[in-house]
C-alpha positions as CSV (number, residue, x, y, z in Angstrom):
1,M,109.2,-139.6,-39.0
2,K,106.6,-136.7,-41.2
3,K,103.6,-138.7,-39.5
4,K,105.1,-137.7,-35.8
5,W,105.7,-133.9,-36.8
6,L,102.1,-133.3,-37.8
7,V,100.5,-135.4,-35.1
8,A,103.2,-132.7,-32.8
9,T,102.1,-130.1,-35.0
10,L,97.8,-130.5,-34.5
11,A,99.0,-131.2,-30.6
12,F,100.6,-127.6,-30.7
13,V,97.7,-126.3,-32.2
14,W,94.6,-127.8,-30.5
15,I,96.3,-126.5,-27.2
16,I,96.4,-122.8,-28.6
17,G,93.3,-122.8,-29.3
18,G,92.1,-124.3,-26.2
19,V,93.9,-121.7,-24.4
20,I,92.6,-118.8,-26.4
21,L,89.2,-120.2,-26.3
22,W,89.2,-120.6,-22.3
23,N,90.3,-116.4,-22.0
24,E,87.5,-115.6,-24.2
25,W,84.8,-117.5,-21.9
26,N,86.7,-115.9,-19.1
27,D,86.1,-112.4,-20.6
28,R,82.5,-113.2,-21.4
29,E,81.8,-113.9,-18.0
30,R,83.5,-111.0,-16.0
31,A,81.6,-108.8,-18.8
32,L,78.6,-110.9,-17.8
33,S,79.3,-110.4,-14.1
34,D,80.0,-106.5,-14.1
35,N,77.0,-106.0,-16.4
36,A,75.0,-107.8,-14.2
37,D,76.5,-105.3,-11.0
38,R,75.8,-102.5,-12.8
39,K,72.3,-102.9,-13.2
40,A,71.5,-104.7,-9.9
41,P,69.9,-102.4,-7.3
42,K,71.9,-101.1,-4.3
43,V,70.7,-103.0,-0.8
44,T,71.7,-102.5,2.7
45,A,74.9,-104.2,4.9
46,Q,71.7,-104.9,7.0
47,D,69.2,-106.4,4.8
48,S,70.3,-107.9,1.4
49,S,66.4,-108.1,0.7
50,K,65.4,-104.8,0.7
51,K,66.0,-101.7,-2.1
52,V,67.3,-98.7,-1.0
53,T,65.6,-95.9,-2.2
54,E,66.9,-92.7,-2.5
55,V,64.6,-89.8,-0.7
56,E,64.9,-86.3,-1.4
57,P,65.9,-83.5,0.7
58,D,62.6,-82.6,3.2
59,Q,61.3,-80.0,1.1
60,K,60.8,-76.4,3.1
61,L,58.0,-75.4,4.6
62,E,56.0,-72.9,2.6
63,E,56.1,-69.7,4.6
64,T,52.1,-68.1,5.6
65,I,52.5,-64.1,5.3
66,I,49.7,-62.4,7.0
67,N,49.0,-58.8,5.8
68,T,46.7,-56.2,8.0
69,A,45.2,-53.0,6.7
70,T,41.8,-50.9,7.9
71,I,39.1,-49.9,5.2
72,G,36.2,-47.4,6.2
73,M,34.1,-45.0,4.1
74,A,32.9,-41.4,5.2
75,G,29.1,-40.4,4.8
76,D,27.7,-37.8,3.0
77,V,29.8,-34.7,1.6
78,L,27.3,-32.6,0.4
79,L,27.8,-28.7,0.2
80,H,24.7,-26.5,0.7
81,N,25.2,-23.1,1.5
82,P,27.3,-21.1,3.0
83,I,29.7,-24.2,1.9
84,Y,29.6,-23.9,-1.1
85,T,31.5,-20.3,-1.2
86,Y,34.5,-21.2,1.0
87,P,37.6,-20.2,-0.3
88,N,39.5,-23.2,1.3
89,F,38.4,-26.5,3.5
90,D,41.5,-26.5,4.8
91,F,39.8,-25.8,8.5
92,A,36.9,-28.1,7.8
93,F,38.0,-31.5,8.8
94,E,41.0,-31.0,11.4
95,A,39.6,-32.2,14.5
96,V,39.2,-35.2,12.5
97,K,42.3,-35.4,10.1
98,E,44.4,-38.1,12.2
99,K,41.2,-40.3,12.5
100,M,40.7,-40.1,9.0
101,A,44.3,-40.5,7.8
102,S,44.8,-43.3,9.7
103,I,42.6,-45.3,8.0
104,D,44.7,-47.5,5.2
105,F,41.9,-47.0,2.2
106,L,39.2,-44.8,3.0
107,L,35.6,-43.9,0.8
108,A,33.9,-40.8,0.8
109,N,30.7,-40.2,-0.9
110,Q,30.7,-36.5,-2.9
111,E,27.2,-35.8,-3.1
112,S,27.7,-32.4,-4.7
113,M,29.7,-32.9,-7.9
114,P,32.6,-30.9,-8.3
115,G,31.9,-29.2,-11.6
116,G,33.9,-26.2,-10.5
117,A,33.9,-22.3,-10.7
118,E,33.5,-22.1,-14.3
119,L,30.1,-24.0,-14.5
120,G,28.9,-21.4,-11.6
121,L,29.1,-22.6,-8.2
122,S,25.7,-23.5,-6.9
123,T,23.7,-25.2,-3.8
124,Y,20.3,-26.8,-3.6
125,P,18.5,-28.3,-4.5
126,K,21.0,-28.4,-8.5
127,F,24.4,-28.1,-6.7
128,N,27.7,-27.7,-8.3
129,S,30.8,-27.3,-5.9
130,P,34.2,-25.5,-5.8
131,K,37.1,-28.2,-7.6
132,H,39.3,-27.5,-4.2
133,I,36.7,-29.8,-1.9
134,L,39.0,-32.7,-3.5
135,P,42.3,-32.1,-2.3
136,A,41.0,-30.8,1.0
137,L,39.5,-34.5,1.7
138,Q,42.7,-35.9,-0.5
139,N,44.9,-33.9,2.4
140,V,42.7,-35.6,5.3
141,G,43.3,-39.2,3.8
142,V,40.4,-39.9,1.5
143,D,41.5,-41.9,-0.9
144,M,38.9,-42.2,-3.4
145,V,35.4,-40.8,-3.5
146,T,31.9,-42.2,-5.3
147,F,30.3,-39.9,-7.6
148,A,27.1,-42.6,-7.8
149,N,24.0,-40.5,-6.4
150,N,21.1,-38.3,-7.4
151,H,22.8,-35.1,-7.5
152,T,25.2,-36.8,-9.9
153,F,23.5,-34.8,-13.0
154,D,22.3,-31.4,-11.5
155,K,24.6,-29.8,-14.2
156,G,24.1,-32.1,-16.7
157,E,27.1,-34.2,-18.6
158,I,29.4,-31.3,-18.4
159,G,29.2,-31.4,-14.8
160,V,30.1,-35.0,-14.8
161,R,32.5,-34.7,-17.0
162,K,34.1,-31.8,-15.2
163,A,34.2,-33.5,-12.0
164,I,35.7,-36.2,-13.0
165,E,38.6,-33.8,-15.0
166,H,38.8,-32.0,-11.8
167,A,39.8,-35.7,-9.7
168,Q,42.2,-36.6,-12.7
169,E,44.0,-33.4,-12.0
170,Y,44.2,-33.7,-8.2
171,G,45.0,-37.4,-8.7
172,M,42.0,-38.1,-6.3
173,Q,40.4,-42.0,-7.5
174,Y,36.8,-42.1,-8.3
175,V,33.6,-44.4,-9.1
176,G,30.7,-44.8,-10.5
177,A,30.4,-42.0,-12.7
178,Y,32.9,-42.3,-15.6
179,E,34.2,-40.0,-18.7
180,S,33.7,-43.4,-21.3
181,F,33.1,-47.1,-21.1
182,K,36.9,-47.4,-21.5
183,D,36.8,-45.6,-18.4
184,R,33.9,-47.4,-16.8
185,K,35.9,-50.4,-17.7
186,T,38.6,-50.0,-15.7
187,Q,38.0,-51.4,-12.3
188,R,38.9,-49.7,-9.3
189,I,41.3,-51.9,-7.7
190,V,43.6,-50.7,-5.1
191,E,46.5,-52.5,-3.0
192,V,46.9,-51.2,0.4
193,N,49.9,-53.3,2.7
194,G,49.4,-56.4,0.3
195,I,45.6,-56.8,0.1
196,K,44.0,-56.3,-2.8
197,I,40.9,-53.7,-2.8
198,G,38.1,-53.2,-5.5
199,V,35.4,-50.6,-5.4
200,L,32.1,-50.5,-7.4
201,A,29.4,-47.9,-6.8
202,Y,26.3,-47.2,-7.8
203,T,22.8,-44.6,-7.2
204,Y,18.7,-45.8,-7.2
205,G,18.2,-42.8,-9.5
206,T,18.9,-39.1,-10.6
207,N,16.7,-35.8,-10.1
208,V,17.7,-34.7,-13.2
209,E,17.4,-37.3,-16.3
210,L,19.3,-37.6,-19.0
211,D,19.2,-38.8,-22.4
212,L,22.0,-41.9,-21.4
213,R,21.6,-43.7,-25.1
214,G,25.3,-44.3,-26.2
215,K,26.5,-42.8,-23.1
216,E,25.4,-45.1,-20.5
217,Y,28.7,-44.6,-18.6
218,L,28.1,-41.4,-17.2
219,V,26.5,-42.9,-14.2
220,N,26.0,-46.4,-12.5
221,Y,22.2,-47.2,-12.2
222,I,21.5,-49.7,-9.6
223,D,20.9,-52.6,-12.3
224,R,20.9,-55.8,-10.5
225,E,22.4,-58.2,-13.8
226,R,25.1,-55.5,-14.4
227,M,25.6,-55.6,-10.5
228,E,25.9,-59.0,-10.5
229,N,28.3,-59.7,-13.2
230,E,30.5,-56.6,-12.1
231,I,30.9,-58.0,-9.0
232,Q,31.1,-61.7,-10.2
233,Q,33.9,-60.4,-12.2
234,M,36.2,-58.3,-10.0
235,K,35.4,-60.9,-7.0
236,P,38.4,-63.1,-8.6
237,M,40.8,-60.3,-9.0
238,V,40.9,-58.9,-5.0
239,D,41.2,-59.7,-1.7
240,V,37.5,-57.6,-0.5
241,T,34.9,-56.4,-2.8
242,I,33.2,-52.9,-1.9
243,V,29.9,-52.0,-3.0
244,S,29.0,-48.3,-2.4
245,L,25.0,-47.9,-2.6
246,H,23.2,-44.6,-2.8
247,W,20.1,-45.8,-1.5
248,G,16.8,-45.6,0.7
249,P,14.3,-43.4,1.8
250,E,15.5,-40.3,2.7
251,Y,15.3,-38.8,6.9
252,Q,14.3,-42.1,8.0
253,L,16.1,-43.8,10.8
254,E,14.7,-47.5,10.2
255,T,15.9,-49.4,7.2
256,S,13.5,-50.3,4.8
257,D,12.5,-53.7,3.4
258,D,14.1,-52.7,-0.2
259,Q,17.4,-52.0,1.2
260,A,17.3,-55.4,3.1
261,E,16.2,-57.3,0.4
262,L,18.7,-55.5,-2.0
263,A,21.4,-56.2,0.7
264,Q,20.5,-59.5,0.5
265,F,21.1,-59.6,-3.4
266,V,24.4,-57.9,-3.2
267,S,25.9,-60.4,-0.5
268,D,24.8,-63.4,-2.5
269,A,26.3,-62.2,-5.8
270,G,29.5,-61.7,-3.4
271,A,30.5,-58.5,-2.2
272,D,32.4,-58.4,1.4
273,V,31.3,-54.9,2.5
274,L,28.7,-52.8,2.0
275,F,28.5,-49.0,2.5
276,G,25.5,-47.3,2.2
277,H,24.3,-43.7,2.0
278,H,21.4,-40.9,1.1
279,P,19.0,-41.1,3.6
280,H,21.1,-38.0,5.7
281,V,20.8,-39.9,8.7
282,L,22.7,-43.0,10.8
283,Q,21.2,-46.3,10.3
284,R,21.9,-49.8,11.4
285,Y,24.9,-52.0,10.8
286,G,24.0,-55.7,9.9
287,E,25.9,-58.6,8.4
288,V,23.6,-60.2,5.7
289,G,25.1,-63.4,4.8
290,N,28.7,-62.8,4.6
291,T,28.6,-59.4,3.5
292,K,29.1,-56.4,6.2
293,V,26.5,-53.8,6.0
294,F,26.7,-50.2,7.2
295,F,23.0,-48.9,5.8
296,S,23.7,-45.4,5.8
297,L,26.0,-43.0,7.3
298,G,24.8,-40.0,7.7
299,N,26.0,-36.6,7.0
300,F,29.4,-36.1,7.3
301,Y,30.0,-32.3,6.3
302,S,27.0,-30.8,5.1
303,A,25.1,-27.9,6.1
304,Q,21.1,-29.2,6.5
305,P,19.7,-27.8,9.7
306,F,18.0,-30.4,11.6
307,D,19.5,-31.8,14.4
308,Y,19.5,-35.6,13.1
309,T,20.7,-34.3,10.0
310,N,23.8,-32.7,10.8
311,F,26.3,-35.7,12.2
312,G,27.1,-38.3,11.0
313,G,30.9,-40.3,10.5
314,I,33.4,-42.6,9.4
315,A,32.8,-46.6,9.0
316,R,35.7,-48.8,9.8
317,L,36.5,-52.6,9.3
318,S,39.6,-54.5,9.7
319,V,41.2,-56.9,7.3
320,T,43.4,-59.5,7.5
321,K,44.8,-61.6,5.0
322,E,46.3,-65.4,5.5
323,Q,48.8,-66.9,2.7
324,T,50.3,-70.1,2.3
325,G,51.5,-70.3,-1.3
326,D,48.5,-70.9,-3.6
327,Q,46.0,-70.7,-0.3
328,K,44.4,-67.6,1.1
329,T,41.9,-66.9,4.0
330,V,40.7,-63.5,4.0
331,T,38.5,-62.2,7.2
332,I,36.7,-59.0,7.6
333,E,36.0,-58.1,11.6
334,D,36.1,-55.6,14.0
335,P,33.2,-52.8,12.3
336,R,33.0,-49.7,14.1
337,F,32.4,-46.4,13.8
338,L,33.6,-43.0,14.5
339,P,30.1,-40.6,15.5
340,T,31.2,-37.1,13.8
341,G,29.5,-34.1,14.6
342,V,29.2,-30.6,12.1
343,I,29.3,-27.6,13.9
344,K,29.9,-23.9,13.4
345,D,33.6,-22.5,14.4
346,Q,34.2,-18.8,15.6
347,E,34.3,-17.6,11.9
348,N,30.9,-19.0,12.0
349,R,31.9,-21.3,9.3
350,F,30.8,-25.4,9.6
351,K,33.2,-27.7,10.1
352,V,33.5,-31.6,11.0
353,V,34.0,-32.1,14.6
354,P,34.4,-35.7,17.0
355,L,30.6,-35.8,17.7
356,H,31.3,-36.0,21.9
357,E,32.7,-31.6,21.3
358,A,29.4,-30.8,19.5
359,N,26.8,-32.2,22.4
360,S,26.2,-28.2,22.9
361,T,24.4,-28.1,19.7
362,I,23.6,-31.5,18.5
363,H,20.7,-33.4,21.1
364,Y,22.2,-36.8,19.8
365,N,25.6,-38.3,21.4
366,E,28.1,-41.1,21.6
367,E,25.9,-43.6,23.4
368,W,23.2,-42.8,21.5
369,V,24.9,-43.9,18.2
370,E,26.4,-46.8,19.4
371,N,23.2,-48.6,19.9
372,H,21.5,-47.0,17.0
373,V,24.2,-48.4,14.7
374,G,24.8,-51.2,16.7
375,V,29.0,-51.1,16.4
376,P,31.2,-49.5,19.1
377,K,33.1,-46.4,18.3
378,W,36.8,-46.3,17.5
């Protein structure tokens, strides 16, 4: 009896154990299957042999931004007798004000330093001009003046410092002569219509020589190593690099070999535009490498008595910048020249007018200028 009970008990235990093992095996198989499903790549119903890669939404195409501006420079502002005595210059540029103001960034060569009455106003051969020439130019659209020319030191160091002081007083930007090494190292970069423009200015020499040891910042002389370094330092920071040069033989309508060679050097250094002055007469426009070069802009406002020095004008170029992301293309094109002349008004005062309004007193006309400079007027 006991033997039968023992056999029955063992059979029952064996059955219960088998059921438990069977359930555990099924649970393990389901777990493995579920885990495999989670790890397996999703497949399309059309073709179960190909994996489906999730595609990111189409990226939005980068927008191309186009900016445009005009840049230009007026010729020599050299206040001879009696111009340097005028109490104001509001009348002097009225006839060309609209044209000047239409240029987005306009330079001028302020050749006679505006040291002001406190230093004693004077004319040729050692100029010192009234400071109110600066706001007069500013009011008709001049944005920056260059002080690097052969008359920079006519009144010595104090003349330079006073001219800079007066420029700062009126908020007129200046280049080419500086009050300190820090001032010289401060790059002249302006932004116009989204286009960054950098300006450098140099002169071949000065009529008065000073001991510049420790004060080399007072004027920028033409020094090729330094010019190359400064152009290349500025170029990555701007869209357009302008170099203003006081150079060339006076009163010569044709450019010299030295000018041509220096223009090539400036171009090789990376300048985009070169504006020249000092000859007091007009010289040609040309393209040297990738650089647009106006070799001499003539006199803009002066009282020199010769009929080929009492006219000059304003150069103008158009700049277009196209930028897509980090990629940009800058185009400088459409060189133009506005011929102007200096005549006397009814009160016997010297003023600037479009050249076609001065034909009775100036023997060169706009057609001659267009042929000589080589670009159309604007």
